[in-house]
C-alpha positions as CSV (number, residue, x, y, z in Angstrom):
1,M,-7.1,-30.8,-17.7
2,S,-5.4,-29.0,-20.4
3,M,-2.2,-26.8,-20.3
4,T,-4.2,-23.6,-20.4
5,D,-6.1,-24.7,-17.2
6,Y,-2.9,-24.7,-15.1
7,S,-3.4,-21.0,-14.7
8,K,-6.3,-21.7,-12.5
9,L,-4.2,-23.6,-10.0
10,T,-2.4,-22.2,-6.9
11,I,0.0,-24.9,-5.7
12,G,1.8,-24.5,-2.4
13,I,5.4,-25.5,-1.8
14,L,6.5,-26.4,1.6
15,A,9.3,-23.8,2.1
16,L,10.8,-24.4,5.5
17,Q,13.9,-26.0,4.1
18,G,15.1,-27.6,0.9
19,D,15.0,-27.1,-2.8
20,F,11.6,-25.4,-3.1
21,E,12.9,-22.8,-5.6
22,R,13.1,-25.4,-8.4
23,H,9.6,-26.4,-7.9
24,E,8.5,-22.8,-7.9
25,H,10.3,-22.3,-11.2
26,Q,8.7,-25.4,-12.8
27,L,5.2,-24.3,-11.6
28,R,5.7,-20.9,-13.3
29,L,7.0,-22.7,-16.5
30,V,3.6,-24.5,-16.9
31,G,1.6,-21.5,-15.9
32,A,0.4,-22.4,-12.5
33,T,0.7,-20.0,-9.5
34,P,3.2,-21.1,-6.8
35,R,2.9,-20.1,-3.1
36,L,5.6,-20.7,-0.5
37,V,4.2,-22.4,2.6
38,K,5.9,-21.6,5.9
39,M,2.9,-21.3,8.3
40,A,-0.5,-22.8,8.6
41,L,-2.2,-19.6,7.2
42,D,-0.3,-20.1,3.8
43,L,-2.5,-23.3,3.2
44,K,-5.7,-21.3,2.9
45,G,-7.0,-21.3,-0.7
46,L,-4.4,-23.7,-2.1
47,N,-5.5,-26.3,-4.7
48,G,-2.6,-28.7,-3.7
49,I,0.9,-28.8,-2.2
50,I,4.4,-30.0,-3.2
51,F,6.9,-31.3,-0.5
52,P,10.4,-30.6,-2.0
53,G,13.7,-32.4,-1.6
54,G,16.0,-31.4,1.2
55,E,16.9,-32.7,4.6
56,S,14.1,-34.7,6.3
57,T,15.5,-34.4,9.8
58,T,15.4,-30.6,9.5
59,M,12.0,-30.6,7.9
60,S,10.5,-32.7,10.6
61,I,11.9,-30.4,13.4
62,L,10.7,-27.2,11.6
63,L,7.2,-28.6,11.1
64,D,6.9,-28.7,14.8
65,K,8.7,-25.5,15.5
66,H,6.3,-23.7,13.1
67,K,3.2,-25.5,14.5
68,L,2.6,-26.7,10.9
69,R,2.4,-30.5,11.4
70,E,-1.2,-30.9,12.3
71,P,-2.8,-28.4,9.8
72,L,-0.5,-29.7,7.1
73,T,-1.4,-33.3,7.8
74,A,-5.1,-32.4,7.7
75,F,-4.7,-30.6,4.4
76,C,-2.8,-33.5,2.9
77,R,-5.7,-35.9,3.7
78,T,-7.9,-33.9,1.4
79,Y,-5.9,-32.1,-1.4
80,P,-3.4,-33.4,-4.0
81,V,0.1,-33.8,-2.7
82,Y,3.4,-34.4,-4.6
83,G,6.5,-35.2,-2.5
84,T,10.0,-35.6,-4.0
85,C,13.0,-37.2,-2.3
86,A,12.8,-35.8,1.4
87,G,9.2,-35.1,0.6
88,M,8.6,-38.8,0.0
89,I,10.2,-39.5,3.4
90,M,7.9,-37.0,5.1
91,L,4.9,-38.6,3.4
92,S,5.8,-42.1,4.4
93,S,4.3,-44.3,7.1
94,R,7.6,-45.9,8.2
95,I,11.3,-45.0,8.1
96,E,13.7,-48.0,8.5
97,D,16.8,-47.4,10.6
98,N,15.4,-44.0,11.6
99,L,18.5,-43.0,13.6
100,S,17.8,-39.3,13.2
101,G,14.3,-39.6,14.7
102,V,12.4,-38.1,11.8
103,T,8.7,-38.1,12.4
104,P,6.9,-38.7,9.1
105,L,3.3,-37.6,8.5
106,G,2.3,-41.2,8.0
107,L,0.0,-40.5,5.0
108,M,1.3,-43.0,2.4
109,D,1.5,-46.7,3.0
110,I,5.3,-47.1,2.2
111,S,8.4,-48.0,4.2
112,V,11.5,-46.1,3.1
113,V,15.3,-46.2,3.8
114,R,16.9,-42.7,3.9
115,N,19.9,-42.5,1.6
116,G,18.7,-45.8,0.2
117,Y,20.8,-45.5,-2.9
118,G,24.0,-44.3,-1.2
119,R,25.3,-40.9,0.2
120,Q,26.0,-37.7,-1.7
121,V,29.1,-39.1,-3.5
122,F,26.9,-41.8,-5.2
123,S,24.4,-39.2,-6.6
124,V,23.5,-40.0,-10.2
125,E,21.2,-38.8,-13.0
126,E,19.3,-41.6,-14.6
127,T,16.6,-41.8,-17.3
128,I,13.5,-43.2,-15.7
129,E,10.5,-44.4,-17.5
130,I,7.2,-43.5,-16.0
131,K,3.8,-44.8,-16.9
132,V,1.6,-42.0,-18.2
133,N,-1.8,-43.0,-19.6
134,G,-0.6,-46.6,-20.3
135,T,2.6,-45.4,-22.1
136,M,6.1,-45.4,-20.8
137,V,7.6,-41.9,-21.0
138,P,11.3,-41.3,-20.3
139,V,12.3,-38.5,-17.8
140,E,15.5,-37.4,-16.3
141,G,15.8,-38.2,-12.6
142,A,18.5,-37.2,-10.1
143,F,19.0,-39.5,-7.2
144,I,20.7,-37.3,-4.5
145,R,20.8,-39.1,-1.2
146,A,17.5,-40.5,-2.4
147,P,15.2,-42.6,-0.3
148,R,14.5,-46.2,-1.4
149,I,11.0,-47.8,-0.9
150,V,11.5,-51.2,0.7
151,S,7.8,-52.1,1.0
152,K,4.5,-50.7,0.0
153,G,0.9,-51.4,0.8
154,P,-1.7,-52.8,-1.7
155,E,-3.2,-49.4,-2.4
156,V,0.1,-47.9,-3.5
157,M,0.7,-48.0,-7.3
158,A,4.2,-48.0,-8.7
159,L,4.4,-45.7,-11.8
160,A,8.2,-46.1,-12.2
161,E,10.9,-48.3,-10.9
162,Y,14.7,-47.9,-10.3
163,K,17.0,-50.8,-9.7
164,G,14.0,-53.0,-9.1
165,D,12.4,-50.8,-6.5
166,P,9.4,-48.5,-6.9
167,A,10.7,-45.0,-7.5
168,L,7.5,-43.0,-8.3
169,V,4.3,-44.1,-6.5
170,R,0.8,-43.0,-6.2
171,Q,-1.8,-43.7,-3.4
172,G,-5.1,-41.8,-3.8
173,N,-4.4,-38.1,-3.7
174,L,-0.7,-38.6,-3.0
175,L,2.2,-38.8,-5.5
176,A,5.9,-39.4,-4.4
177,S,9.1,-39.8,-6.2
178,S,12.5,-41.1,-4.8
179,F,14.2,-38.9,-7.5
180,H,14.3,-35.2,-8.3
181,A,12.5,-34.5,-11.6
182,E,12.4,-30.7,-11.0
183,L,16.2,-29.9,-11.5
184,E,15.8,-29.7,-15.4
185,H,13.3,-28.0,-17.5
186,D,11.4,-31.2,-18.2
187,T,8.1,-30.8,-16.6
188,T,6.7,-34.3,-17.3
189,V,6.3,-35.4,-13.7
190,L,4.8,-32.1,-12.6
191,R,2.4,-32.2,-15.5
192,Y,1.4,-35.8,-14.6
193,F,0.6,-34.5,-11.1
194,L,-1.4,-31.5,-12.4
195,D,-3.2,-33.6,-15.1
196,H,-4.2,-36.5,-13.0
197,F,-4.8,-35.2,-9.4
198,F,-7.0,-32.1,-10.1
199,E,-10.5,-32.1,-11.4
């Protein structure tokens, strides 16, 4: 899919809580149409959805409060999904040391540790190399209370690593990153999602 085709895509952004505005900004940058998703009705007609960073405990609670968990899970079994930071946690199958009682959607065969790279004071920006069409491409990634993948199933492909752990992974129609790639104007990860997950 070429850049001009992005205008044909309407991409939802889960907007119950978190940094959904930066994803909205990036989608507009590449010419796609963003739609904020706060209730089940908002899923109708979408081509795919993005789970933003934020606070996974709050996201989990609000999914149930807004009666969005079941319709969202059903949507994510069929359509392209990109989860970043807390979004990765919500897509995961297992959360290690899940003291906050977050209930993930169980869609991606990964186990994660919340704040796996340290708390807020240890937040860093790093250059991450991601595999795009067989070539390693540098992108700026921000690790802010980021989850760390401690195990992944055989169907999960690592597209980037950080400190020896997978940091950008793909499984079928799902893409998830430990880091934030949407805080800057670099749209490499978003364009990878739009180029490789939509026909």
